[in-house]
N, C-alpha and C positions, 0 to 999 in steps of 0.2 A: 399942132401939139405932138403928133405922132412924128412927125420928124425930128423934133430936137429930142424925142426918145432915140430913134436910129441914130442921132450922130452923138448921142451921150455913148451908146452903147459901143457904136466904133471907136471914139474917142478911147473909152475906154481900153477895150481891145488892145488899140496901139500902143498904149500906155503899159500893159500886160506885156505885148511882145517888147518893147523897148526895156523892161526891166529884166525880163529872162534875156534878152541878148547882151546886156549889159554884163548880165552876171556870166553868161561864155567868154564874153572878151576877156574878163578879169582871169580867168582860170586858164585862159589862153598860155601864159609863160610858163604856167605848173605844167601845162600839158606838154610844152615843147621840151621843158628839161627831164620830164620822165621818157618822153620819146629818145630824146638823145642818150639819156642813160640806158635805155631798152638796147637802142642799135649798140651801144659799148659793148653790152654784154653779148649781144650776140656776135660780134666781132670777137671777143674774147672766147665765146663756146667754139666756135668755128677754129680759131686758132688751138684751142685743149684738144679738139677733134682732130687736126690734122698730128699735133704730136702724139694723142695717144696711138694714131695708126702707124706712125713712124717707131714709136717703142713697141707695139705688137709685132712688127717686122723686124725688130732687132731682137726681140726675146723668141721668135720663130727661128732665126740666124744661130741665135745662141744654142736653141734646144737642138737643131742640127747638128752641131759643132759638137756637143756632148753626147749623141747618139753616136756620130764618127768614133769620138774617144773611146767611150763605152766598148764600140766593137774594135778597135785596135787593142785594147786591155784585153779582151776576150780571145782576139787571136794571140796575143804574146803570151797569156797564161796558157792556153793551150800548146804553145810551142814547149814552153818548158816542162808540163806535165805535173805530175805529182812530185814534189818534192824539189822541184825545179828552182824555186823560189830560195829555199834552203842552201843549194850549190852555187846559187848565185849570190849571195850574201857571204857564204865561205870563200870564193873567189874574191868578191869587193874585198875581204878583211885580209885576204892573205895577199892582194895586191898593195893593199894600202902600208902594208908591215914590209913590204919590201919583198916577199918571196916570189916564187912563182907558181904559178897553178899546178896541183897534185894531179 
């Protein structure tokens, strides 16, 4: 009698294990699909990170160019002194009308 109880418990355990295993096997396609989706997102994130790094380098280059341009403008303004822009404007107008500089 004890032998039958042990066999019944073992068989019941195997049945429960089989049901749990079938449940996992049924979910494998969904897990595979989710894994592929996550891998695609990871690849996209890596591409975006590379693009962001390239954009940051471009921004730094443009910032350097802007700083150089500002320095050049400051040098030009310093070279003309006060009123230099008025004199430059008058000269440009007189050249446009055909007269020579005064």
